[in-house]
C-alpha positions as CSV (number, residue, x, y, z in Angstrom):
1,M,-33.4,-42.7,-3.7
2,E,-34.9,-45.5,-5.6
3,Q,-38.4,-45.0,-4.0
4,F,-38.4,-41.4,-5.1
5,A,-37.1,-42.3,-8.5
6,D,-39.7,-45.0,-9.0
7,K,-42.7,-43.1,-7.6
8,G,-42.0,-39.5,-7.3
9,F,-42.1,-37.4,-4.2
10,A,-45.9,-37.2,-3.9
11,A,-46.5,-41.0,-4.0
12,V,-43.7,-42.1,-1.7
13,R,-44.7,-43.2,1.7
14,I,-42.3,-43.3,4.6
15,D,-43.6,-46.7,5.8
16,E,-42.8,-48.1,2.4
17,I,-39.3,-46.7,2.6
18,A,-38.9,-48.1,6.1
19,A,-40.0,-51.6,4.9
20,S,-37.7,-51.6,1.9
21,A,-34.8,-50.4,4.1
22,G,-35.6,-52.9,6.9
23,A,-36.0,-50.1,9.4
24,N,-38.9,-48.9,11.4
25,K,-40.8,-45.7,10.5
26,Q,-40.0,-44.1,13.8
27,L,-36.3,-44.4,13.2
28,I,-36.6,-42.6,9.9
29,Y,-38.5,-39.8,11.6
30,Y,-35.8,-39.7,14.2
31,Y,-33.2,-38.8,11.6
32,F,-35.5,-36.9,9.2
33,Q,-38.2,-34.6,10.5
34,S,-40.3,-35.1,7.4
35,K,-40.6,-36.7,4.0
36,S,-39.3,-33.4,2.6
37,D,-36.2,-33.5,4.8
38,L,-35.5,-37.1,3.6
39,Y,-36.1,-36.1,-0.1
40,E,-33.7,-33.2,0.4
41,S,-31.1,-35.6,1.8
42,V,-31.5,-37.8,-1.2
43,L,-31.0,-34.7,-3.5
44,E,-27.9,-33.7,-1.5
45,H,-26.5,-37.2,-2.0
46,M,-27.2,-36.9,-5.7
47,V,-25.4,-33.5,-5.9
48,E,-22.5,-35.1,-4.2
49,E,-22.4,-38.0,-6.6
50,T,-22.9,-35.8,-9.6
51,S,-20.0,-33.6,-8.4
52,K,-17.7,-36.8,-8.8
53,M,-19.1,-37.3,-12.3
54,W,-18.3,-33.6,-13.2
55,D,-14.8,-34.1,-11.9
56,F,-14.4,-37.1,-14.1
57,L,-16.0,-35.3,-17.2
58,E,-13.9,-32.1,-16.7
59,T,-10.7,-34.0,-17.4
60,A,-11.9,-35.4,-20.7
61,P,-9.9,-34.0,-23.7
62,S,-13.0,-33.3,-25.7
63,L,-16.7,-32.9,-25.5
64,E,-17.1,-36.2,-27.4
65,A,-14.9,-38.0,-24.8
66,A,-16.9,-36.4,-22.0
67,L,-20.1,-37.8,-23.6
68,W,-18.6,-41.2,-23.8
69,R,-17.4,-40.9,-20.2
70,L,-20.9,-39.9,-19.2
71,S,-22.2,-43.2,-20.4
72,D,-20.0,-44.9,-17.8
73,W,-22.3,-43.5,-15.1
74,S,-25.3,-45.1,-16.6
75,E,-26.5,-47.0,-13.6
76,F,-26.3,-44.1,-11.2
77,S,-27.6,-41.6,-13.8
78,A,-30.6,-43.8,-14.8
79,V,-31.9,-43.5,-11.2
80,W,-31.1,-39.8,-11.2
81,R,-32.8,-39.2,-14.5
82,R,-35.9,-41.0,-13.3
83,L,-35.9,-38.9,-10.1
84,L,-35.6,-35.7,-12.3
85,A,-38.4,-36.8,-14.5
86,W,-40.7,-37.2,-11.6
87,E,-39.5,-33.9,-10.1
88,G,-40.3,-32.3,-13.5
89,L,-43.8,-33.6,-13.5
90,E,-44.4,-32.5,-10.0
91,Y,-42.8,-29.1,-10.7
92,G,-45.2,-28.5,-13.5
93,S,-48.2,-29.1,-11.2
94,G,-46.8,-27.7,-8.0
95,D,-45.7,-24.3,-6.7
96,G,-42.7,-24.0,-8.9
97,T,-40.2,-24.5,-6.1
98,I,-37.0,-26.3,-6.9
99,R,-35.5,-28.0,-3.8
100,L,-31.8,-27.1,-3.2
101,E,-31.9,-24.9,-6.3
102,A,-28.6,-23.0,-5.6
103,A,-26.5,-26.2,-5.0
104,R,-28.1,-28.0,-7.9
105,T,-27.8,-25.0,-10.3
106,A,-24.0,-24.8,-9.3
107,S,-23.7,-28.5,-10.1
108,W,-25.3,-28.2,-13.5
109,S,-23.2,-25.1,-14.3
110,R,-20.3,-27.4,-14.4
111,W,-21.8,-29.2,-17.4
112,V,-22.4,-25.9,-19.1
113,A,-18.8,-25.0,-18.5
114,I,-17.7,-28.3,-20.1
115,V,-19.7,-27.4,-23.2
116,R,-18.4,-23.8,-23.2
117,R,-14.8,-25.0,-23.0
118,A,-15.5,-27.3,-26.0
119,Q,-16.8,-24.4,-27.8
120,E,-13.7,-22.3,-27.0
121,R,-11.5,-25.2,-28.2
122,G,-13.4,-25.0,-31.5
123,E,-15.1,-28.4,-31.1
124,I,-18.6,-26.9,-31.7
125,S,-19.5,-23.7,-33.5
126,A,-19.2,-20.4,-31.8
127,D,-22.7,-19.6,-33.2
128,L,-24.3,-22.1,-30.8
129,D,-25.7,-20.9,-27.5
130,H,-23.6,-23.0,-25.3
131,E,-26.2,-23.1,-22.5
132,M,-28.9,-24.2,-24.7
133,F,-26.6,-26.8,-26.4
134,A,-25.7,-28.1,-22.9
135,L,-29.4,-28.4,-22.1
136,L,-30.1,-30.1,-25.5
137,L,-27.3,-32.7,-24.8
138,I,-28.7,-33.4,-21.3
139,S,-32.2,-33.7,-22.7
140,M,-31.1,-36.1,-25.3
141,S,-29.3,-38.3,-22.8
142,G,-32.3,-38.4,-20.5
143,I,-35.0,-39.1,-23.1
144,T,-34.6,-42.8,-23.1
145,T,-35.2,-42.9,-19.3
146,S,-38.1,-40.4,-19.2
147,L,-39.8,-41.7,-22.3
148,P,-38.6,-45.3,-22.8
149,Q,-41.9,-46.3,-24.4
150,V,-41.5,-43.8,-27.2
151,A,-37.9,-44.7,-27.7
152,K,-39.0,-48.4,-28.1
153,M,-41.7,-47.4,-30.5
154,V,-39.5,-45.1,-32.6
155,V,-36.5,-47.3,-32.7
156,T,-38.2,-50.4,-34.0
157,H,-38.9,-52.2,-30.8
158,A,-35.4,-51.8,-29.4
159,E,-35.1,-51.8,-25.6
160,P,-33.8,-48.4,-24.5
161,D,-31.9,-49.9,-21.6
162,S,-30.0,-52.4,-23.7
163,K,-26.2,-51.9,-24.4
164,E,-26.9,-52.1,-28.1
165,F,-29.4,-49.3,-28.0
166,Q,-27.3,-47.2,-25.7
167,Q,-24.2,-47.6,-27.9
168,R,-26.2,-46.6,-31.0
169,Y,-27.7,-43.6,-29.3
170,L,-24.4,-42.4,-28.0
171,E,-22.9,-42.7,-31.4
172,L,-25.7,-40.6,-32.8
173,I,-25.2,-37.9,-30.2
174,T,-21.4,-37.7,-30.7
175,T,-22.0,-37.5,-34.5
176,M,-24.4,-34.6,-34.0
177,V,-21.8,-32.9,-31.8
178,K,-19.2,-33.4,-34.6
179,S,-21.6,-32.0,-37.2
180,V,-21.8,-28.7,-35.4
181,S,-18.1,-28.2,-35.3
182,P,-16.7,-25.2,-37.3
183,E,-14.7,-27.5,-39.7
184,R,-17.9,-29.2,-40.9
185,R,-19.9,-26.1,-41.6
């Protein structure tokens, strides 16, 4: 998982994965027929872990509480966001195939449902496209991982992975969510 998150699918080499895992290359090929199979296994694991996260977020009493809970998954989600960033770069230059698309779409639809329920509870305006708003919130949460250098330059040299930066950023996101509530319009 970390190798794919650090280098992207195209640059990862099985012998490097074997070395970092303390295994031999042949053993990896015994369990996984190809690098693609190994990558899909990583994605399956990420979907399983993300499912646990959605379970946790779905019990939140509000969208704001869900966003704060999301920050509790920061270590796992940082690796996941880096992997997604690499996948996005490779998707743009590849054949347009999304690996495990159906399972991953089903997983992401749980986030969309959380946002839709918040809209139904009146936490955010009914005028908002809940799918686009869900995408915006995910994009905002991932920007510090995918473009940390820009975050550091824009936010006066603050380190995007610091607790202080993350706290300040999450406060901004939750303030933005509150600002699109029907009571504030």
